[in-house]
N, C-alpha and C positions, 0 to 999 in steps of 0.2 A: 504494500500500500504506500502511496505517496505520502511524504511528510506534510504536504499541503492539503491533504484530504482527511476529513473526519470519518471515523468508522461508522458502520450501520447502527451499532449500539448507541453511539452518541447522537446520530441523526434521529433515531426513534425517540430518544430522551428529549431532544429539542422539540420534536413534533408534539410530544405530550405536554411539555411545558408551555408551548404556544397555544394549545387547545384548552384554554382556561375553563370554560363552561360547556365543553363539548366532550363527546365520547371518542376515544381512539380505539379502533379495532383492527387487529391484524389477522388476516385470513389467508389460507393457502391460495396461491394464484391459480386460477383456472384459465386465464386468458393468455398466459405466457407458456410457450413450449419449453422454456427453461425451468419451469417450476417456480420456486421461491414464494414470497409472501407479498400480498397487497396490503397497504395500510390505508384505512379510511378514517376520516374525521367528520363527524356529523352531530347535529344538535341532540342533546340528551332526551328531549321529548319525542324523538322519532324512533320508531321500533327498527330493529335490525332488518326485518323482512321488507319494510317500506324503504329503508336505505338502500337495500340491494336492488330494488326496482329502478333506482336512480343512481347507481353506484358510480357512474362516470362523473357525476356532479360532486361526489364526496371523496373521490380517490385522492390520496395525498402522496403516496410513494410506493415503489416496488423495491424489495430487497431480495437478493439471491439467498442470503442467510444472515442471521443476526446472532452475534456471540452473546455469551452470558455476562461479559464484562467489557470494559473499554479496551480497545487494542490500537488506539491512535499512537 
């Protein structure tokens, strides 16, 4: 990894910190042939099933993998 790039663990942490009054959900990616995980940020009042109907609107990031600690 480049020394100028943050790791996926830190990127996910930043997404969660910026989503103050919203839900952050990480789901296995079905749209990528590479697998990985899609991260969605959506309002707390919205159910997961309704969010998935408009998932393009709430998609925040895709990660191939996420470590359990920082590796920057």
